[in-house]
BALOBA-1460 file (C-alpha; in Angstrom, 3 decimals):
// residues 223
<rec num="1" residu="m" x="-41.410" y="21.853" z="-39.124"/>
<rec num="2" residu="q" x="-38.501" y="20.188" z="-36.667"/>
<rec num="3" residu="k" x="-39.490" y="18.947" z="-33.209"/>
<rec num="4" residu="k" x="-38.257" y="20.571" z="-30.041"/>
<rec num="5" residu="s" x="-36.661" y="17.656" z="-27.868"/>
<rec num="6" residu="s" x="-38.229" y="18.409" z="-24.586"/>
<rec num="7" residu="k" x="-35.050" y="17.766" z="-22.822"/>
<rec num="8" residu="p" x="-32.531" y="20.813" z="-22.540"/>
<rec num="9" residu="v" x="-29.479" y="20.460" z="-24.704"/>
<rec num="10" residu="g" x="-27.065" y="21.831" z="-21.556"/>
<rec num="11" residu="r" x="-28.873" y="19.318" z="-19.016"/>
<rec num="12" residu="q" x="-27.672" y="16.770" z="-21.325"/>
<rec num="13" residu="r" x="-24.400" y="17.611" z="-21.609"/>
<rec num="14" residu="n" x="-24.101" y="18.324" z="-17.687"/>
<rec num="15" residu="a" x="-25.622" y="14.924" z="-17.512"/>
<rec num="16" residu="h" x="-22.818" y="13.222" z="-19.603"/>
<rec num="17" residu="a" x="-20.191" y="14.882" z="-18.010"/>
<rec num="18" residu="r" x="-21.571" y="14.099" z="-14.058"/>
<rec num="19" residu="l" x="-20.956" y="10.443" z="-15.422"/>
<rec num="20" residu="a" x="-17.941" y="11.203" z="-17.281"/>
<rec num="21" residu="h" x="-16.386" y="11.983" z="-13.825"/>
<rec num="22" residu="q" x="-16.924" y="8.778" z="-11.570"/>
<rec num="23" residu="v" x="-15.412" y="6.082" z="-11.115"/>
<rec num="24" residu="r" x="-17.012" y="3.001" z="-9.398"/>
<rec num="25" residu="i" x="-15.377" y="0.213" z="-7.110"/>
<rec num="26" residu="i" x="-15.469" y="-2.874" z="-8.496"/>
<rec num="27" residu="g" x="-15.430" y="-5.586" z="-5.815"/>
<rec num="28" residu="g" x="-15.792" y="-6.583" z="-2.125"/>
<rec num="29" residu="q" x="-19.174" y="-5.027" z="-0.230"/>
<rec num="30" residu="w" x="-19.269" y="-1.565" z="-1.897"/>
<rec num="31" residu="k" x="-18.821" y="-3.102" z="-5.561"/>
<rec num="32" residu="r" x="-20.232" y="-0.644" z="-8.173"/>
<rec num="33" residu="t" x="-20.919" y="2.738" z="-5.777"/>
<rec num="34" residu="p" x="-19.494" y="5.136" z="-7.707"/>
<rec num="35" residu="l" x="-16.543" y="7.698" z="-6.975"/>
<rec num="36" residu="a" x="-16.481" y="10.894" z="-8.344"/>
<rec num="37" residu="v" x="-13.521" y="12.316" z="-9.973"/>
<rec num="38" residu="l" x="-12.819" y="15.941" z="-9.427"/>
<rec num="39" residu="d" x="-11.150" y="18.088" z="-12.280"/>
<rec num="40" residu="a" x="-7.778" y="18.774" z="-10.404"/>
<rec num="41" residu="d" x="-3.983" y="18.854" z="-11.636"/>
<rec num="42" residu="g" x="-2.720" y="15.083" z="-11.330"/>
<rec num="43" residu="l" x="-6.350" y="13.566" z="-10.151"/>
<rec num="44" residu="r" x="-5.655" y="10.807" z="-12.646"/>
<rec num="45" residu="p" x="-7.705" y="7.921" z="-11.188"/>
<rec num="46" residu="t" x="-6.588" y="4.572" z="-11.977"/>
<rec num="47" residu="p" x="-8.759" y="2.648" z="-14.474"/>
<rec num="48" residu="d" x="-11.242" y="0.132" z="-13.855"/>
<rec num="49" residu="r" x="-9.423" y="-2.953" z="-16.069"/>
<rec num="50" residu="v" x="-6.141" y="-1.847" z="-14.409"/>
<rec num="51" residu="r" x="-7.791" y="-1.867" z="-10.914"/>
<rec num="52" residu="e" x="-8.932" y="-5.533" z="-11.401"/>
<rec num="53" residu="t" x="-5.785" y="-6.791" z="-12.614"/>
<rec num="54" residu="v" x="-3.998" y="-5.586" z="-9.074"/>
<rec num="55" residu="f" x="-6.540" y="-6.309" z="-7.459"/>
<rec num="56" residu="n" x="-6.578" y="-10.220" z="-8.779"/>
<rec num="57" residu="w" x="-2.647" y="-10.182" z="-7.868"/>
<rec num="58" residu="l" x="-3.234" y="-8.866" z="-4.496"/>
<rec num="59" residu="n" x="-5.868" y="-11.134" z="-3.272"/>
<rec num="60" residu="h" x="-4.003" y="-14.274" z="-4.811"/>
<rec num="61" residu="l" x="-0.396" y="-13.073" z="-3.378"/>
<rec num="62" residu="l" x="-1.760" y="-12.328" z="0.234"/>
<rec num="63" residu="d" x="-4.363" y="-15.422" z="-0.065"/>
<rec num="64" residu="g" x="-7.233" y="-13.728" z="0.328"/>
<rec num="65" residu="a" x="-6.625" y="-12.643" z="4.267"/>
<rec num="66" residu="w" x="-7.459" y="-9.064" z="3.544"/>
<rec num="67" residu="g" x="-8.612" y="-8.889" z="7.382"/>
<rec num="68" residu="r" x="-5.083" y="-8.801" z="8.513"/>
<rec num="69" residu="v" x="-4.177" y="-6.147" z="5.761"/>
<rec num="70" residu="a" x="-3.080" y="-2.286" z="6.665"/>
<rec num="71" residu="c" x="-2.810" y="-0.474" z="3.722"/>
<rec num="72" residu="l" x="-1.906" y="3.292" z="3.102"/>
<rec num="73" residu="d" x="-2.845" y="4.955" z="-0.198"/>
<rec num="74" residu="l" x="-0.129" y="7.922" z="-0.843"/>
<rec num="75" residu="f" x="-1.779" y="10.511" z="-3.610"/>
<rec num="76" residu="a" x="-5.102" y="8.977" z="-2.969"/>
<rec num="77" residu="g" x="-6.760" y="10.771" z="-5.011"/>
<rec num="78" residu="t" x="-10.208" y="9.635" z="-5.586"/>
<rec num="79" residu="g" x="-9.286" y="6.662" z="-2.869"/>
<rec num="80" residu="a" x="-10.242" y="4.472" z="-5.670"/>
<rec num="81" residu="l" x="-7.275" y="2.098" z="-4.218"/>
<rec num="82" residu="g" x="-7.876" y="2.809" z="-1.173"/>
<rec num="83" residu="f" x="-11.782" y="2.291" z="-0.933"/>
<rec num="84" residu="e" x="-11.146" y="-0.707" z="-3.199"/>
<rec num="85" residu="a" x="-8.818" y="-2.657" z="-0.259"/>
<rec num="86" residu="a" x="-11.413" y="-1.534" z="2.589"/>
<rec num="87" residu="s" x="-14.311" y="-3.287" z="0.426"/>
<rec num="88" residu="r" x="-12.469" y="-6.313" z="0.002"/>
<rec num="89" residu="g" x="-12.326" y="-6.263" z="3.859"/>
<rec num="90" residu="a" x="-8.992" y="-4.292" z="4.638"/>
<rec num="91" residu="a" x="-8.398" y="-3.993" z="8.386"/>
<rec num="92" residu="r" x="-7.135" y="-0.156" z="8.226"/>
<rec num="93" residu="v" x="-6.818" y="1.920" z="5.420"/>
<rec num="94" residu="v" x="-5.097" y="4.821" z="5.420"/>
<rec num="95" residu="m" x="-5.124" y="7.694" z="2.458"/>
<rec num="96" residu="v" x="-3.468" y="10.513" z="1.946"/>
<rec num="97" residu="e" x="-3.978" y="13.668" z="-0.136"/>
<rec num="98" residu="a" x="-2.620" y="17.217" z="-0.620"/>
<rec num="99" residu="n" x="-5.507" y="18.993" z="-2.394"/>
<rec num="100" residu="a" x="-7.675" y="20.055" z="0.208"/>
<rec num="101" residu="d" x="-11.400" y="19.542" z="-2.452"/>
<rec num="102" residu="a" x="-10.277" y="16.097" z="-3.333"/>
<rec num="103" residu="a" x="-9.331" y="15.454" z="0.663"/>
<rec num="104" residu="r" x="-12.745" y="16.396" z="1.371"/>
<rec num="105" residu="q" x="-14.676" y="14.601" z="-1.210"/>
<rec num="106" residu="l" x="-12.575" y="11.295" z="0.472"/>
<rec num="107" residu="q" x="-13.632" y="11.951" z="3.846"/>
<rec num="108" residu="a" x="-17.716" y="12.387" z="2.009"/>
<rec num="109" residu="t" x="-17.104" y="9.238" z="1.328"/>
<rec num="110" residu="q" x="-15.705" y="7.950" z="4.171"/>
<rec num="111" residu="e" x="-18.764" y="9.184" z="5.777"/>
<rec num="112" residu="k" x="-21.302" y="7.712" z="3.457"/>
<rec num="113" residu="l" x="-19.603" y="4.187" z="3.395"/>
<rec num="114" residu="h" x="-19.479" y="4.348" z="7.332"/>
<rec num="115" residu="a" x="-16.140" y="2.878" z="6.598"/>
<rec num="116" residu="a" x="-14.640" y="3.202" z="10.022"/>
<rec num="117" residu="q" x="-11.513" y="1.471" z="9.052"/>
<rec num="118" residu="v" x="-10.819" y="3.755" z="6.720"/>
<rec num="119" residu="s" x="-8.689" y="7.741" z="7.859"/>
<rec num="120" residu="i" x="-8.183" y="10.661" z="5.909"/>
<rec num="121" residu="l" x="-4.835" y="12.234" z="6.223"/>
<rec num="122" residu="r" x="-5.201" y="16.208" z="3.948"/>
<rec num="123" residu="g" x="-1.555" y="16.925" z="3.494"/>
<rec num="124" residu="d" x="1.693" y="16.685" z="1.780"/>
<rec num="125" residu="a" x="2.415" y="12.920" z="0.812"/>
<rec num="126" residu="g" x="5.867" y="12.841" z="1.421"/>
<rec num="127" residu="a" x="5.634" y="14.562" z="4.584"/>
<rec num="128" residu="a" x="2.921" y="12.210" z="5.602"/>
<rec num="129" residu="a" x="5.411" y="9.107" z="5.312"/>
<rec num="130" residu="l" x="7.934" y="10.378" z="7.118"/>
<rec num="131" residu="g" x="6.064" y="11.513" z="9.916"/>
<rec num="132" residu="m" x="4.502" y="8.189" z="9.945"/>
<rec num="133" residu="l" x="8.254" y="6.514" z="9.318"/>
<rec num="134" residu="a" x="9.337" y="8.696" z="12.702"/>
<rec num="135" residu="g" x="6.619" y="6.738" z="14.985"/>
<rec num="136" residu="v" x="7.497" y="2.945" z="13.451"/>
<rec num="137" residu="r" x="11.314" y="3.575" z="13.106"/>
<rec num="138" residu="g" x="13.088" y="1.169" z="15.904"/>
<rec num="139" residu="a" x="10.429" y="-0.720" z="16.422"/>
<rec num="140" residu="h" x="10.911" y="-4.825" z="16.146"/>
<rec num="141" residu="t" x="7.535" y="-5.682" z="15.364"/>
<rec num="142" residu="d" x="5.176" y="-4.764" z="11.927"/>
<rec num="143" residu="e" x="3.128" y="-2.792" z="14.182"/>
<rec num="144" residu="g" x="2.090" y="0.232" z="12.384"/>
<rec num="145" residu="r" x="3.533" y="-0.976" z="9.560"/>
<rec num="146" residu="f" x="1.365" y="-1.662" z="5.936"/>
<rec num="147" residu="q" x="1.357" y="-4.532" z="4.266"/>
<rec num="148" residu="v" x="0.151" y="-3.025" z="1.357"/>
<rec num="149" residu="i" x="1.211" y="0.299" z="0.195"/>
<rec num="150" residu="f" x="-0.010" y="2.413" z="-3.457"/>
<rec num="151" residu="l" x="1.971" y="4.537" z="-4.771"/>
<rec num="152" residu="d" x="0.370" y="6.621" z="-8.013"/>
<rec num="153" residu="p" x="2.105" y="9.930" z="-7.427"/>
<rec num="154" residu="p" x="1.267" y="12.373" z="-10.482"/>
<rec num="155" residu="y" x="3.454" y="11.766" z="-13.900"/>
<rec num="156" residu="h" x="6.909" y="13.136" z="-14.395"/>
<rec num="157" residu="q" x="8.106" y="14.814" z="-11.174"/>
<rec num="158" residu="d" x="10.373" y="11.862" z="-9.586"/>
<rec num="159" residu="w" x="7.811" y="10.983" z="-7.403"/>
<rec num="160" residu="l" x="8.541" y="7.362" z="-7.107"/>
<rec num="161" residu="a" x="12.230" y="7.944" z="-6.489"/>
<rec num="162" residu="k" x="11.570" y="10.207" z="-3.910"/>
<rec num="163" residu="m" x="9.311" y="8.012" z="-1.881"/>
<rec num="164" residu="l" x="10.636" y="4.221" z="-1.999"/>
<rec num="165" residu="p" x="13.251" y="5.015" z="0.305"/>
<rec num="166" residu="t" x="10.776" y="6.126" z="3.186"/>
<rec num="167" residu="c" x="7.957" y="3.824" z="1.558"/>
<rec num="168" residu="e" x="10.642" y="1.247" z="2.796"/>
<rec num="169" residu="g" x="10.361" y="1.530" z="6.241"/>
<rec num="170" residu="l" x="6.707" y="1.476" z="6.115"/>
<rec num="171" residu="l" x="6.436" y="-1.598" z="4.882"/>
<rec num="172" residu="a" x="6.244" y="-4.618" z="7.024"/>
<rec num="173" residu="e" x="7.565" y="-7.989" z="6.195"/>
<rec num="174" residu="g" x="6.998" y="-9.493" z="3.412"/>
<rec num="175" residu="g" x="4.353" y="-6.390" z="2.041"/>
<rec num="176" residu="l" x="3.752" y="-5.409" z="-1.593"/>
<rec num="177" residu="l" x="3.788" y="-1.962" z="-2.940"/>
<rec num="178" residu="y" x="1.640" y="-0.731" z="-5.951"/>
<rec num="179" residu="a" x="3.800" y="1.432" z="-8.561"/>
<rec num="180" residu="e" x="2.354" y="3.514" z="-11.620"/>
<rec num="181" residu="a" x="4.386" y="4.874" z="-13.335"/>
<rec num="182" residu="e" x="5.183" y="6.810" z="-17.018"/>
<rec num="183" residu="q" x="7.541" y="4.328" z="-17.780"/>
<rec num="184" residu="a" x="7.865" y="0.491" z="-17.342"/>
<rec num="185" residu="l" x="10.019" y="-0.563" z="-14.404"/>
<rec num="186" residu="d" x="12.455" y="-3.542" z="-15.763"/>
<rec num="187" residu="n" x="14.081" y="-6.011" z="-13.553"/>
<rec num="188" residu="d" x="16.631" y="-5.808" z="-16.113"/>
<rec num="189" residu="f" x="17.218" y="-2.337" z="-16.349"/>
<rec num="190" residu="l" x="15.916" y="-0.507" z="-13.164"/>
<rec num="191" residu="p" x="16.810" y="2.683" z="-12.331"/>
<rec num="192" residu="e" x="19.377" y="3.031" z="-9.440"/>
<rec num="193" residu="w" x="16.172" y="4.214" z="-7.052"/>
<rec num="194" residu="m" x="14.738" y="0.784" z="-7.663"/>
<rec num="195" residu="n" x="18.272" y="-0.688" z="-5.588"/>
<rec num="196" residu="g" x="16.827" y="-2.946" z="-2.892"/>
<rec num="197" residu="w" x="13.454" y="-3.754" z="-4.652"/>
<rec num="198" residu="q" x="12.466" y="-6.241" z="-7.436"/>
<rec num="199" residu="v" x="9.152" y="-6.258" z="-9.456"/>
<rec num="200" residu="v" x="7.147" y="-9.068" z="-9.193"/>
<rec num="201" residu="r" x="4.417" y="-8.557" z="-11.068"/>
<rec num="202" residu="a" x="3.862" y="-6.148" z="-13.483"/>
<rec num="203" residu="d" x="1.630" y="-4.934" z="-17.109"/>
<rec num="204" residu="k" x="0.920" y="-1.915" z="-19.165"/>
<rec num="205" residu="a" x="-2.671" y="-0.454" z="-20.010"/>
<rec num="206" residu="g" x="-2.699" y="1.888" z="-22.810"/>
<rec num="207" residu="l" x="0.122" y="5.029" z="-21.472"/>
<rec num="208" residu="v" x="0.000" y="3.367" z="-17.981"/>
<rec num="209" residu="f" x="2.588" y="1.078" z="-17.024"/>
<rec num="210" residu="y" x="1.267" y="-0.564" z="-13.381"/>
<rec num="211" residu="h" x="3.757" y="-2.835" z="-11.106"/>
<rec num="212" residu="l" x="3.824" y="-4.860" z="-7.997"/>
<rec num="213" residu="l" x="7.177" y="-4.175" z="-6.100"/>
<rec num="214" residu="q" x="8.599" y="-5.928" z="-3.079"/>
<rec num="215" residu="r" x="12.044" y="-5.546" z="-0.814"/>
<rec num="216" residu="k" x="14.735" y="-8.326" z="-2.505"/>
<rec num="217" residu="k" x="15.811" y="-9.676" z="1.349"/>
<rec num="218" residu="e" x="11.773" y="-10.674" z="1.304"/>
<rec num="219" residu="p" x="11.256" y="-13.312" z="-1.440"/>
<rec num="220" residu="k" x="8.238" y="-14.202" z="-0.120"/>
<rec num="221" residu="f" x="6.258" y="-13.974" z="-2.865"/>
<rec num="222" residu="q" x="8.592" y="-14.514" z="-5.916"/>
<rec num="223" residu="a" x="6.807" y="-14.520" z="-9.774"/>
């Protein structure tokens, strides 16, 4: 006679589902903290392996001086990029997320971590970025601008082409922009909307192409 399992199958499956819908902060003061991944259209957290590489790049290029860094995380989703930056000591992190449930989850995580340097804006990334740009336009200093911008939008909607002009105005002198895309951005064959930008670092993991960009007129962090 077959012995029945002491654990209900449904409960086991639900536990596995919960575990499958988490990513973790990989460095800094909140290392290993889980972040919930909601089942929502376009929500695609940056894989751990990619984040580890990207933050190694950033740590090197910024000389580890996170305490002087303000970050803007557009299309924040799970907050994996923004909370990773805050965990490593970023002075200010602004996250923008349009999905109401995802924005509430970001707020809950911010409160759980007591992350006073993190602020959550619910709304369209393009409109939010334009609003921020209006606030800094004409300023002769980098006050209100960002040393690092994370741009990880849904694929196949031309978001990079739409957002880069606005991000250019929000980026501080010598700043760096992280961009994920469904295709490689090659310095030798850049699309027209990449005029004024150069690829500082780039790599690929599976179907994810990820890059660090910088404005060409500011060659401070050359590869």
